[in-house]
N, C-alpha and C positions, 0 to 999 in steps of 0.2 A: 459417860454415865451420869455425871452430875447435872447434865442438861435436862435429864428426864426424871431423876429420882432424888429423894431426900436421903442421901447416904449418911450413915452414922458419923457424928463429928470426929470420933476417935480415928476412923479410917481417913477422913478428909485431912486431918492434921498430919497424919503420918505421910500421906502422899505428897502434901505440900512441902513437907520437910525433906522429901526425897529419901525416906526411910521405910523399911519394912515394919509393919505394925507388930508390936510385941504380942505375946500370948494373951496378956491381960487385955490389951486393946481389942484383939480379935474376939475374945469372949464377951467383952462389953458390947461390941458392935452386933454380935449374934443375938444378944439379949434384947437389943433395941429394934432389930430388923423384923419385918413381917415375912420376908422371903429373901433368898439369896440367888444371885445370877452368876453362873460360871461360864465363861466364854473362852474356848480353846480351839486350836487347829488340830486336825488329824495328824498322826505322827509324821514328822518331817523326814524321818529316815526310812519310811515305809518302802520306797522303791529302790533302795540301795542294796548292793550285794558285796560291798567292799570288805576286805580283810576276812573273807570266809564267813561273814555273818549272814544268816537267813533273813528274808523279809520279815518284818515285824509290823503287824497291823494293829497292835495294842500299845498302850502306854507302859504297861508292865513288862517284865522280863519274859522272853519267849525262847524256848529251846526246840529246835526242829527234830522232834523224835519220830515223826510220821513220814519223813521223806524217804525216797528211794536211796539205796546204798550207793549206786553208781548212776551218775547223770547220763541223760540221753545225749546232750551236747558235749563236745570236747574239743580240745586243740592238741595237735601233735607237738611233742618236744623231743629234742635230742637228749642223749644220755647226760650231757653236760648241763642240761637245764635251759638251753636256749630254744626259742620258738622255731619250729620248722617253717621255712618261708614258702610262699605260694608256688615258687618255681622249683621247689625241692620235693623229692619223694620220700616219705617216711620209710625207715628200714628197721624193723623190730630186731633183726639179727645183730644190728649195731647198737642196740639199747634204746632206740627211739620208742617213745611210749605216749599213750593217750592221757590227757589230763582228766581228772575227775572233779566236776564242778559241784558235786553233791554237798549240801550243807548239813547233812544228817548229823545230829548230835551237837551241832554248834549252837551257841547262844547269842542272842541280840539283847543287850541290856535295856533297850527302849528308852523312854523318857520318864523314869519313875517319879520325878518331881511333879509331873502333871497328875499322875494317879494319886500321889500323896496329897496334892491340893484338893482334889475331889473328896478324898476320904476325910481329910481334916475338916472341910466345910460341912460334910454330912454329920460328923461328930459334934461340931459346934452348934449347928442349927437344930439338932434334936428332931422334934416332930414338925418343924416348920418347913414349908415347901422349898424345893430347890429346882431352879430352871437351868438346864444345861443347853448351851448353844454351841454347836459344833460346825466349824468350817471344814468342809470335806475337800481338802487339797489332794488327798489320796484316799483309796479305799481304807476302811477301818472296821474292826470288830469291836462292838460297844458293850458286849456282855459283861465285861469286867466291872463296869460301873452303872450300867443302865438300871438295874433293880434299885439302886440307891437314890435316884433322882425322880422327881415328880412329873417333870415335863421335859421333852427334848426337842429342840429345833435344829434342823440341819440345813446347811446351804453350801452350794459350790460357788466359790468366789471367782470373779473375773481374773484375779491374780493367777489362779490355777490354769485358766485358759491361756492367758498371755504367756505363762511360763512354758507350757508345752509347745506353743507356736514358736517362741524364741528358740527353743531347743532344736526344733526341726529346721528353722531357717539357718541356724549356725551349722547344721550338718549338710547344708547345701540344697535343701528342698526348694523347688520352684513354687513361687506363690506371688499373687498380686499384692501381698502385704509388705509393708516397709517396717522392719524391726524397730525403727525409731519412732513410729507413729501408730502404735497399736491401740488406738482409741476405741471406745465402745461402738461408735458409729462405723469405724473402719472394719472392725471385727464382724459386726452385724451384716454389712454389705458383702463382705467376703464369703460368709457362710451362706447367705441368701442367694448369691450368684454361683454357688457350687465350687468355690476354691477348695482344692483337694486338701491342702495343709490345714486351712481353717476348719473345714468340715470334720476331718479326722480328729483334730484336737477337741473340737466341740463335742463330738460323740464320746470321746474318751472321758472328758470331764462330766458329761451327763451320766455316763455309766458309773462313775464314782458316786454321784448323788443317788443313783438307783440302788447301789449296794446298801446305802444307809436306809433307803426306803424299804428295801426287802427286809432288813433287820427289824424295822418298826412294824411291818406287817406281820412277820412271824411271831413277834413277841407281844404286840398290843392289839392286833386285828382291828384297826380303825375302819370306819365306814367310808371316810373320805380323806384324801391328802391333797392339800392345795399348795401349789408351787408358784413362786413369784420372784421378783428381783430382776436385775439386769441380765443375768444369764438366761432366764426364761424368756425375756423380751427379744433376744437375738433371733430365735427361731422356735416359737412355741411348738409347732408341729413336729420338728425334728427331736426336740427335747422329750415330748410325750412318747413318740415312737420308740426312741432309744430306751426310755425307762420302762415302757410297757413290755418290750421284748425281754429286758433283764428280769422284770418281775415275773413274767410268765415262765421263764426258764428256771427260776430259783424259788418259786413259791408254789404251794399246793393249789391245784386248780380250784378247789372249793373256796379258798380265800380270794383268789384273783377275781372270781365272778361276783363277789360281794363288795368290792372296793371301787371307789370312783377316784380317778386321778384327773386333776384339772389345773390349768394355769390361770392365775388371777393376779390382780394388782395387790401387792403387799407393801407395807411400810418399809422404807429402805433400811431402817434400823432394826435388826433382829432382836436386840435387847428390848426395845420398846414393844415390839410385837409379842415377845414373851411375857412382858408385864401385862399387856392387854389381855392375853389369853388367860393368864392367872386371875385377873380381875373378873373376867367374864365367868370363869369357873366358880369363883367365890359367890357371885350373884346367883348363878343358876343353881347352886347347891342349897340356896335358901329362898325357895319360891315365895315364902311369906313376905319377903322384902319387896319382891316385884309386885305382888298384889297390893301392898300398902302404897307403893309409889304410884300404881295405876289409879287407885282410889283417890289419892291426893291430887293427881293431875286432873281427874274427872271433876272433882270439886272446884278446882281452879278454873277450868273452862266454863263451868256452870256460872260461877261468880262473874266471870268476864262477860258472859252474855247478858247477865242481869244489868251490869253497869252500862253496856252498850245500849 
């Protein structure tokens, strides 16, 4: 962050000392700053079902009130609680029973510290802009904080793609890929040559990105969404195809017909991209500045011709 921005001294000093800034230092930094950048990952616990917890696609606490009472899937257990093996036949007359995997009524605490960070930043910054950058490692619902930020950038990282490929390779899936050499080039070649493991993981990560895009379309109704980065460079056609299908199935047809999705070259740093977007917005919101700059440039060119 320090490479691209003038960060308030109070925050720099706290980071260099390896300490968390005090409330006074945070307030001082907010008063000096023109805008704030928050960069977080989507909930890391999103895809887990452990300990009876439901999936949680938010940072805050989630209780599964709308789930079915009895799950469709189940396992057979003996009355003593041991799992019925594949070569055994369940016998309800002896007390064997089906498990119920429903999470209805159960609560997942989420990662409230992330939500608190966003809320604290919003309170400290007041009316100043806040840029939120979200790494879509898993699907996520952004409605709990989206109204409080001024701009939102989403990207699906290569780490998410590698993680899913490693998981499949560990489970014995056949692939041309070597788990120890999952470079960007190797992943790109595997996807482009139709490797089943690579393509399946790529589509899954693209679908995560698509869910974020669907949320943006439904809430902001933008005219164009531009995607870039290493993930998009692997197979632009497959990425667009996956995202278009998700958007068409989850968005009103009137919105789909008015939006353009395209792949383009973007700066590798999403933080810098966010600052650039904010700077462009500031300039475009004051057209008189652009007219003045154009007039000054015209005068400069005229003077240059005179000297020539």
